N, C-alpha and C positions, 0 to 999 in steps of 0.2 A: 503495501499499500503505501501511495507518494504522501510522501510528508508534507505537512500544511504550510505554505508558509508563516513569516515570523508574525503575529499579529500586531496595525500599531496603526490609533486612531490619532488626530491631531490635535497634542490639550493635555493630552492623561497618560498621570508615570506611570510607568514599570514596576514590579517588581523582581528581580533575575538574582538566577541563580547558577552557579558553576563551582563541580564538583572534581578532584582529581581524581585521578585511579585510583584503582582499588590499593592498598596494601598500600597506598606511598600516602605523603604529607604535603600541602603546599605550600609549606614556609615550617619552619626548626625551630628557628630561634628569632631575636627581632631584626635583624640584621635584613634576613628574610620578611618578614611583616610591614618593614620599613618602603624597604625596593616596593613590594605591592600596591602598597601606598600609594608611594608618589609614583606610580606605572597607573595603577588608578585614577588619579586624578585630573593626570595627563593625558592618557585616551580622550575622558568626559571632558574638558575644557575643547583638546584640537575637534574632537568631531561631534558638539553640538547638545550635548548632556545634559542637562544642570542634574545636580547630582544634592537629594537630596537627605542621604541618608543609608549607611554601609556599616558591615561588618564583617569582617574576613576571621576567622577562623582557622583550624588548620590541616582541614579536610575542605574545605568550601568555602565561600563567602558570598557575601547578600547586597544586592544596591539597592537602593531605591533611586530615578530618576525618570522625569523629563525629555524627550529625547526632541529636539528641533524638526526630525523630518524624517518620513518614513526607516531612509538606512543611519540616523545616526547614529541607534543603539546600537545594532548589529556590527558595523563601520572602531564604533568605541571599545568591543568586545575580542575583534579581532586584532583594533591593536594595544589594547593589554595584552595578552594570549602572547604577540609576534613577542614583546620588548620584553616581561612578563619571567618568562618560557626560554629565551633564549639566556638573563640572565641567571636564574636557577641551575640551569642547565650545564651553561661554563660551573657557578660557585659550586656545585652536589659533582659535579664528576658525571654527568648521567648526557644522554639523548633522547629526544622522541616526544612527543605531548607528555604533556600531563596534566590534561581534563580528561576526564570519561569519559562525557562525553559533547554535543552540543547543549550549550550553560541555554538554562529554562527563564520561561520570562512568565508572567501575569502581566495585564490592562488595567486600571484602577477605577473604582468611580471614587470621589471628592471625600462625599463622605457615604457612612464612616470611613471605609479602606485605609483613609495615606495615612491618615495616625494608628491601625492600628497596626499597620505593617510599618510604622517609623519603631513603634516599638516591639510587634513581631521579633525586629530587625538587631536591636540594640540591644533584644533582653536574650537575644543566642546564648552567649559565654554563660548565663545563667542556668540558664535550660541544659546544658548542658554539661555542669559543672566545673568549668573552671574561675568559676570569682559566685561570690554570693551575693554582690550590687554592682551592677555593670560601670558604675563609674569608675570601680576595681580595671575593667575590660583596657588596655591603648588604642585597641585597633577596632572602632567604632568611633560611633559621631557621637554617641552617647552624653559626653561631654563638653560641648561642643551644644547640645540642648538644655543643659540644664545650666550652662552656663558655665562651667568649669577651665576652658578650654574659646577662646574663639576661632574656628577655623574656617579661612577663608574660600575651603573648597567648597562649600555647603553654601547653595544656595534653597535659600526654606521653602516649603509649597506653600501657597496664600494657604488653605487648612493650621498649618503649622501659623503661619501669623495672624492667625482669627482665635486662638488663645487668649490672646493681648490687647493688650494696649501699647502697653512697655515691653522690655527685655527682660525685665525682672518677673513679668508676669504671665509672661511667655512662661518662660522656664520655670517657676513655681509651676503653674496648671499642668506642664507637663511633666514633671518629678513624682506631683501627684497621681498625676494618667498611668505610669510606668511600674508606681507603688502597686498598682492592683493586675493580675497576673491578667497572660489572657487565659478565659475557657478555652475549651477542648473545642469548641464549636470552633472558635473563630478559628484558630489552628487549623482546626483541619480544612475551614473552607481556603486561606491563605497557599496553605500547601499540596492542597491537591489543582486549582487553580494555577499556582503556579507549574508544578509537575506535570499535566495536561497545556498549560498553554491557552488557556480558556480566560478571557472575565470577567474579574471579580466583584459583583455592586444588585444594583437590587432587578425586579424585570421590567422595570418602565425604564428603568439602567440603558441596562444591557437591547431591549426595543429598541432605544434612538441609535444605539452605535452597529449597531446592524445599520444605522442607511449612511454611515460613514467611514467606517471600515475596512480593510481590505480584504478581507475574507470573515469566513460566519463568527462568532466567536463565542457562540455556544456548542456546546459535541450535542450530536446525532440523539434522539431518544431511546436508539441500543449501539450508544457507547462502548468501547473495548471495556473487561474488569483493568480496577486496575492494577500500576504490577510492583515489579519488587519497586525496591530502592527508596523511596518518595524522598522527600526533605524531609529538613528539620528542624 
């Protein structure tokens, strides 16, 4: 069966997941994580993707961004892959691709899914048991969103700006939002949509998307069953 082309809808954010090959890591230490973040920021900037949130984990990474054009996200991910894999292979004496498969992605309705995805991404290290507090994880955008650091690479989504009229109010309200863990239904909705490449939103949103999207936004009535290895 031919693969569906990547879903793109002008002006809407995308959640992206990329995983490494089984039994490998995409980063072994702080030097690798810093290099991956540098490559990510450069690729997003050069290809016209507004980066809203990210989390870099040892076996995979997540990002949330709004692409400027239909090809912006794909080109950015290709540029990131070329740069980082070249660096990683040279440093660790290996060859070949680092990625398990092509990246996975979904298009999101602004409310409530953009902030849900912010939280889903930035709490990933806590769900994995790497830290107890997302503020203690160095390779995510959480510290930026709660005001501990200022990352010039981040362009916050309008939904984040709606949290308050001042930076302090937005940061406080976002910290309060992240104090509550997302429920299993919310987690599963984001995971499934991202893994299979369908849009995530209300029925009304999906109906509107179908008028502007480059392909269908929802699975057919008899979609194939859930596969192994869905994201975390």
